C-alpha positions in Angstrom: 95.4 102.2 93.8 93.1 101.8 96.8 89.6 103.0 96.5 87.1 104.7 98.8 83.4 104.6 99.3 80.9 107.2 98.3 81.8 109.4 101.3 85.5 109.3 100.4 86.5 106.9 103.2 90.1 106.0 102.7 91.4 102.6 103.7 93.2 102.5 107.1 91.2 105.4 108.6 88.4 104.8 110.9 85.1 106.4 110.1 83.7 108.7 112.7 80.5 107.9 114.3 77.3 109.8 113.2 77.6 112.2 116.2 81.4 112.9 115.8 82.0 116.6 115.9 84.5 118.1 113.5 87.0 120.4 115.4 86.6 124.1 114.6 88.6 127.1 115.5 87.6 129.1 118.6 88.6 132.7 118.6 89.9 132.8 122.1 91.9 129.6 121.7 93.3 130.8 118.4 94.3 134.2 120.0 96.1 132.4 122.9 98.0 130.1 120.6 98.9 132.9 118.3 100.3 134.8 121.3 102.4 131.9 122.4 103.7 131.1 119.0 104.6 134.8 118.4 106.3 135.0 121.7 108.2 131.8 120.9 109.6 133.3 117.7 110.8 136.6 119.3 113.2 137.8 121.9 110.5 139.8 123.5 107.2 141.0 122.0 105.4 144.1 123.1 101.7 144.3 123.8 101.1 146.8 120.8 102.8 144.3 118.5 100.6 141.4 119.7 97.6 143.6 119.2 98.7 144.2 115.6 99.3 140.5 115.0 95.9 139.5 116.3 94.1 142.6 114.9 92.4 142.9 118.3 91.8 145.6 120.8 94.3 146.3 123.5 91.9 145.5 126.4 91.2 142.0 125.0 94.8 141.1 124.3 96.0 142.6 127.6 93.6 140.3 129.5 94.9 137.2 127.7 98.5 138.2 128.2 98.1 138.7 131.9 96.4 135.4 132.2 99.2 133.7 130.5 101.7 135.5 132.6 99.8 134.4 135.8 99.9 130.8 134.7 103.6 130.9 133.8 103.2 130.5 130.0 104.5 134.0 129.4 107.0 136.1 131.3 107.7 139.8 131.2 111.1 140.9 130.0 112.2 144.4 129.2 108.6 145.7 128.7 107.9 142.7 126.4 106.8 139.1 126.7 108.7 135.9 126.2 107.7 132.3 126.8 107.5 131.5 130.4 108.8 128.5 132.4 105.5 126.6 132.3 106.1 126.0 128.5 109.1 123.8 129.4 108.1 122.5 132.8 104.7 121.3 131.7 105.1 120.6 128.0 108.8 119.6 128.0 109.6 116.0 127.0 110.1 113.4 129.8 110.5 110.8 127.1 113.5 110.6 124.7 113.1 113.5 122.3 111.6 112.3 118.9 114.1 114.5 117.0 117.1 112.8 118.8 115.7 109.3 118.0 115.2 110.3 114.4 118.6 111.9 113.8 120.6 108.7 112.9 118.1 107.8 110.2 117.9 111.3 108.9 121.8 111.5 108.7 121.9 108.3 106.7 119.3 109.7 104.3 121.3 112.9 103.9 124.5 110.9 103.2 122.8 108.7 100.6 121.0 111.4 98.6 122.5 114.7 99.8 119.1 116.4 99.7 117.3 118.2 102.5 115.8 115.7 105.2 113.0 116.9 107.4 111.1 115.5 110.4 107.6 117.0 110.7 105.0 116.7 113.4 101.2 117.2 112.8 100.1 120.2 114.8 96.2 120.7 114.3 95.5 121.5 110.7 99.2 122.1 109.9 102.5 120.3 109.8 105.6 121.7 111.6 109.2 120.8 110.9 110.9 120.0 114.2 114.3 119.0 112.8 115.9 119.7 109.4 119.2 118.5 108.0 120.0 120.6 104.9 121.7 119.3 101.7 125.3 120.3 101.3 124.8 121.4 97.7 124.7 125.0 96.7 121.3 124.8 95.2 119.0 123.0 97.8 115.7 123.2 99.5 115.7 125.1 102.9 112.8 124.0 105.0 111.5 126.4 107.6 111.8 125.1 111.3 108.9 125.6 113.7 106.7 127.2 111.2 103.1 125.9 110.4 102.9 124.5 106.9 99.6 123.3 105.2 98.7 119.6 105.3 97.8 119.7 101.6 99.7 119.6 99.3 102.9 119.1 101.2 104.3 115.5 101.2 104.4 115.4 105.0 101.0 116.9 105.4 99.5 114.4 103.0 100.8 111.6 105.2 99.2 113.3 108.3 96.0 114.0 106.4 95.7 110.4 105.0 95.8 108.9 108.5 93.2 111.3 110.0 89.7 110.1 110.8 87.4 110.4 107.8 85.3 113.3 109.2 88.3 115.6 109.9 89.9 114.7 106.6 86.9 115.4 104.5 86.2 118.7 106.4 89.8 119.8 105.7 89.5 119.0 102.0 86.1 120.8 101.7 87.4 123.9 103.3 90.5 124.1 101.0 89.4 122.4 97.8 86.1 124.0 96.7 86.0 121.9 93.5 84.5 118.4 94.1 86.6 116.9 91.3 89.8 118.1 93.0 88.5 116.8 96.3 87.9 113.3 94.7 91.4 113.3 93.2 92.8 114.2 96.6 90.8 111.4 98.4 92.2 109.0 95.9 95.7 110.2 96.4 95.4 110.0 100.2 94.0 106.5 99.9 97.1 105.6 97.9 99.3 107.1 100.6 97.8 104.7 103.2 98.1 101.8 100.9 101.7 102.4 99.7 103.1 104.0 102.9 104.5 107.0 101.1 103.4 110.4 99.8 104.7 112.6 97.0 104.8 116.4 96.2 105.9 116.8 92.7 106.2 120.6 92.4 102.7 121.3 93.9 103.9 123.7 96.7 106.9 125.1 94.9 107.3 124.5 91.2 110.9 123.7 91.5 110.9 121.4 94.5 109.8 117.8 94.7 109.5 115.7 97.9 108.5 112.4 99.4 107.5 111.5 102.9 106.5 108.6 105.0 104.8 108.3 108.4 106.4 107.5 111.8 104.1 105.5 114.0 103.9 104.8 117.8 102.4 101.8 119.4 98.9 101.0 118.1 99.6 102.5 114.7 99.2 106.1 115.9 101.0 108.6 113.5 103.3 110.8 115.5 105.5 112.3 112.8 106.5 112.3 109.2 110.0 111.9 107.6 110.7 113.4 104.3 113.3 114.3 101.8 113.1 117.3 99.4 115.2 118.8 96.7 115.2 120.7 93.5 113.0 119.0 90.9 115.5 118.9 88.1 117.8 117.0 90.3 115.3 114.7 92.2 112.4 114.0 89.8 114.0 110.9 88.1 115.0 109.3 91.4 112.1 110.3 93.5 110.7 106.7 93.6 114.1 105.5 94.8 114.2 108.2 97.5 110.7 107.2 98.5 111.8 103.6 99.1 114.6 104.8 101.3 112.4 107.2 103.2 109.7 104.6 103.8 112.4 102.1 105.1 113.8 104.8 107.5 110.4 105.7 108.8 109.6 102.0 109.5 112.9 101.7 111.4 112.2 104.8 113.4 108.7 103.5 114.2 110.2 100.3 115.5 112.6 102.3 117.6 109.7 104.3 119.1 107.9 101.1 119.9 110.9 99.7 121.8 111.8 102.8 123.7 108.4 104.3 124.4 109.7 107.5 123.0 106.6 108.5 121.1 104.9 111.8 121.9 101.8 111.5 124.1 
């Protein structure tokens, strides 16, 4: 297993300079992103409901909403708010969609193991599944789409966290693992993820679910997504290493495709 230095620096991750700032939440930014995410998940959200979600006064939320309407990120519909045209016009992909490029590899993994296959993208301090192909078996793992999941201890999140710069990775671990011994074990695990190219979640998030994930990289070794397979632990535990080998190979293939097509997210 790969080691780390006294500051928990994992191999393969660049150490931040002495003046590097660790990103922190900003209340206004968090409120704006929450408004947009809530609108995206609804057919029309009213102002009162947004105030409840944000636990903020109507005057503050109304100002943010009107600003988003003015810039086209929200639109009014039936006395509620939905995502506006700017979300697609400005943020829509002009490159081949990552999910489309990943689908053939995901379908092969599904056929080989008949367990749920996920494609996740790092989003801030979260991982978000952007495409899921579910197992055909009656008892299976159902992964939530377009929902923020923690970076640790999910298998996809471990991959994303392992390839972060040292300062942000350590700040995340300090905030979520108060015990230093647990943080040390996590740092060792993340170093192994970088060295071995695959991460595991053996019932850490849900006791009856095990998963394995590997990173998808664009040019220059930039992590853009994570490919994973998950299923009920009683069915997957004994073959998880075999699944991991297949996931790692599929992720490597997808990385090569992204490099050829230039289809990686900006």
